[in-house]
Phi, psi and omega in degrees: 000322178292321179294328178292325180284335179271354181288117184286347181286346179286332187271143174271119186294332180290337177285340179279336181271125181290161180289342182278356182301312179296327179291326181283337182284333181297309177297327179292318178294320177296317178297319179295320178295318178297315178295324177296318178295320178295319182294326182272353181291131177227145178284137180288133181268148177280350179268125181288156178159177180294146181288164181284310173048062178057032177090357180284324179302312176298323178295319181291316182291322177294319178296324178295319178294322177291319184285312187268341187092162185295313184297310181293322179293320177298317177298320179298311181293326178291322176292323185282316189245347180115192188273351177231109190231144174254124177226176177242130174233123184056036177080001180251140179291127183232141179253133177253119179242122179208165179219000000 
């Protein structure tokens, strides 16, 4: 008799979840979206260069420097953005100045 009361297959799992659960998830999802937007907000810089984009921009620019080498990557960024460019190398913001 004790084993029958402890058997979890007897209980209906939907009866354990209250009916207010779907109503409570909507404000939580809205709050999470709002916090995500605040976290991703970045001030626009007056210096041209690739965007930050949740950390993907620094990974791409660092990978470009590793793949192409410093000289070719600098030439690429200078052709794309001009003679004063902001990039990331090893996670640090770096400025390329050339003419």
